[in-house]
C-alpha positions in Angstrom: 18.9 31.4 15.5 21.4 30.2 18.2 23.9 27.4 17.8 21.6 25.0 19.7 18.7 25.7 17.4 20.9 25.3 14.4 22.3 22.0 15.8 18.7 20.8 16.5 17.6 21.6 12.9 20.7 19.9 11.5 20.1 16.7 13.6 16.4 16.7 12.6 17.3 17.0 8.9 19.9 14.2 9.1 17.4 12.0 10.9 14.7 12.6 8.4 17.1 11.9 5.5 17.9 8.5 7.1 14.2 7.7 7.1 13.8 8.0 3.3 13.7 4.7 1.4 16.0 4.3 -1.6 14.5 4.9 -5.0 13.9 1.6 -6.9 13.2 2.1 -10.6 12.5 -0.9 -12.8 12.9 -0.5 -16.5 10.1 0.2 -18.9 10.9 -3.2 -20.6 10.6 -5.1 -17.3 7.3 -3.4 -16.5 5.9 -4.1 -20.0 6.9 -7.7 -19.8 5.4 -8.2 -16.4 2.2 -6.3 -17.0 -1.0 -8.0 -15.9 -4.7 -7.0 -16.2 -7.2 -8.5 -13.8 -10.5 -9.3 -15.5 -13.6 -7.6 -13.9 -14.5 -4.2 -12.8 -12.1 -1.4 -11.9 -11.5 -1.3 -8.2 -9.1 -0.8 -5.3 -8.5 -3.1 -2.4 -7.0 -1.9 0.9 -5.0 -4.6 2.5 -4.4 -4.3 6.3 -2.0 -6.6 8.0 -3.0 -7.2 11.6 -1.3 -8.9 14.5 -3.7 -11.8 15.2 -3.2 -11.8 18.9 -3.9 -8.1 19.5 -5.7 -6.8 16.4 -3.2 -4.0 16.0 -2.1 -2.9 12.6 1.3 -3.9 11.2 1.1 -2.7 7.6 -1.1 -1.2 4.9 -1.0 -1.8 1.2 -3.3 -0.9 -1.7 -4.2 -3.0 -4.8 -5.3 -1.0 -7.9 -7.1 -2.6 -10.8 -7.5 0.3 -13.2 -8.8 -1.6 -16.2 -5.4 -1.7 -17.9 -3.2 -3.3 -15.2 -3.1 -4.5 -11.6 -0.7 -2.5 -9.4 0.2 -3.0 -5.8 1.2 0.0 -3.8 3.3 -1.4 -0.9 4.5 1.8 0.8 7.6 1.2 2.9 7.0 -2.5 2.4 9.6 -5.3 2.4 8.1 -7.8 0.0 10.1 -8.6 -3.1 9.7 -11.1 -6.0 11.9 -11.0 -9.1 8.8 -11.4 -11.4 7.2 -8.2 -9.9 9.2 -5.2 -11.1 9.1 -2.3 -8.7 9.1 1.5 -9.0 9.2 3.3 -5.7 6.9 1.1 -3.7 4.6 0.3 -6.7 4.8 -3.4 -7.8 3.8 -4.3 -11.4 2.6 -7.5 -12.9 0.6 -8.7 -9.9 -1.0 -11.7 -11.5 -3.0 -14.1 -9.3 0.1 -16.2 -8.5 2.2 -13.2 -7.4 -0.7 -11.6 -5.5 -1.2 -14.9 -3.7 2.5 -15.0 -2.8 2.2 -11.4 -1.4 -0.8 -12.4 0.7 0.8 -15.6 1.9 3.9 -13.7 2.9 1.9 -11.5 5.2 -0.7 -14.0 6.5 1.1 -16.3 8.8 0.8 -17.7 12.3 1.1 -14.3 14.0 -0.6 -12.1 11.4 -3.7 -12.1 9.2 -4.8 -9.8 6.3 -8.1 -7.9 6.0 -9.0 -7.0 2.4 -11.5 -4.2 1.7 -12.5 -4.0 -1.9 -14.2 -1.0 -3.4 -15.5 -0.7 -7.0 -14.5 2.5 -8.6 -15.4 4.2 -11.9 -12.6 3.7 -14.4 -11.4 7.3 -14.3 -11.1 7.2 -10.5 -9.2 3.9 -10.6 -6.8 5.4 -13.2 -6.4 8.4 -11.0 -5.4 6.2 -8.0 -3.0 4.3 -10.3 -1.4 7.5 -11.4 -1.2 8.9 -7.9 0.5 5.9 -6.4 3.2 6.2 -9.1 3.7 9.9 -8.3 4.1 9.5 -4.5 7.7 8.1 -4.7 9.3 5.9 -2.1 7.5 6.2 1.2 9.5 6.5 4.5 9.3 3.7 7.0 6.2 3.8 9.3 4.3 5.9 6.8 2.4 3.2 4.9 -1.1 3.9 6.4 -0.6 7.7 6.4 0.3 7.7 2.7 -2.7 5.4 1.8 -5.3 7.2 3.9 -4.1 10.6 2.5 -4.5 9.2 -1.0 -7.9 7.7 -0.4 -9.1 11.1 1.1 -8.5 12.6 -2.3 -11.4 10.6 -3.8 -14.7 12.3 -3.7 -16.5 9.4 -1.9 -13.8 9.3 0.8 -13.2 13.0 1.2 -14.0 12.8 4.9 -11.6 9.9 5.5 -9.2 10.8 8.3 -5.5 10.7 7.6 -3.9 8.4 10.1 -0.6 6.7 10.8 -2.3 3.5 12.1 -3.2 0.7 9.7 -6.1 -0.6 11.8 -7.6 3.0 12.0 -7.4 3.3 8.2 -9.2 0.0 7.9 -11.9 0.9 10.5 -12.4 4.3 8.9 -12.8 2.9 5.4 -15.3 0.3 6.8 -17.7 3.1 7.6 -18.4 3.8 3.9 -20.9 2.1 1.7 -19.9 -0.4 -1.0 -17.0 -2.0 0.8 -16.6 -5.8 0.4 -14.5 -7.2 3.2 -12.8 -10.6 3.5 -9.9 -12.0 5.6 -6.9 -14.1 4.8 -5.6 -16.4 7.5 -2.7 -18.9 7.4 -1.4 -20.6 10.5 1.9 -21.6 8.7 4.7 -20.3 10.9 7.1 -19.9 8.0 5.4 -16.7 6.7 
């Protein structure tokens, strides 16, 4: 390997290191205190944040109700609330108030949210909850890729393409049976 190749590899490694998000690790006590279980069936909900004017994707997130707790996988996301402890892009204690804050933060004058809810057997919902906690901090611009890759691990979504684009993940998921879709709009310009 010549010096130019070595320099290229070094620059690429340094650039990729700069893309990694820092690890955030809430304490077990904070998570136990904040824990929230949503009543109802076990399920996941893909949240896609779209630019209202163009329909292009801005962000993807995944809500997991596994029967024991509600988690929000917000890969490379920027939302924060002191009552929602975080571990590497997974937010705990997402009760209806915090979940509403999260949705309101994303649905604003320029963006809206498309929610796609899928009922899952409890063992699959627990699998998704476990997997999102294993993924670790997701690099910027990898939100949809990390979620579409995870969803493709489920038997009913095994053919789901892995994509970098939130609107493509949303469109691809919509092709499957059993998806309940709704939208969240807010014309408040304060976000």
